[in-house]
N, C-alpha and C positions, 0 to 999 in steps of 0.2 A: 358440493362439487366446486363451487367458486372458491372456497377456502383452500382447496388443494391447488387450484390454479394460481391463486395469489401467493401461496407458499412457494410454488415453483418459480414465480417471477422474482420473489424476494431472494431466493437462493441463487438464481442467476445473477441478480444485481450484486449480491455479496461477492460472488466469484469475480465479477468484473471489477468491483471496487478493490478487492484484494490484489488483483493483477496490476491495476493502475497505481496503487500505493507502493507496491513492490518496485515497479519501474521508477516511480518518483524518488524513492529512497536510494535506489542505485544511482540515479542521475545526480542527486545531491552529493552522494559519496564520491562519485567520479569527478566532480567539479570542485570539491572543497579543497582548500589549501592544506588543512590539517584536521585531525580528529576533533579538536575543539570547535572549529568552524562548522564541521559536519554536524556535530551534536546540536549546536545552536540552530542551524538551519532546519534540521529535522524537527526540533522542538517547535519552531515557529510555524511549521507546516502541519503540526499535529501528528507527525509520523514517529516511528520508533526504528532504531537500527535493525532490529530483528526482522522487520518487514522486508528489508532488502535481501535477506537471506532465504526467503521462500523460493521454492521451485516454481517457475512459471509453467503454465500449461502450454 
């Protein structure tokens, strides 16, 4: 039973992390001077451009 609970917690955390990473990628894109700067900043943060294209809940 505890494995099911833990799996649920991990699934919720993944959703939360995905939303935060999407928001972060969009924020970086919105504040970058150009595509090169955006790509560099995303890389520094360990994010990918495709994360900003996700549909938020």
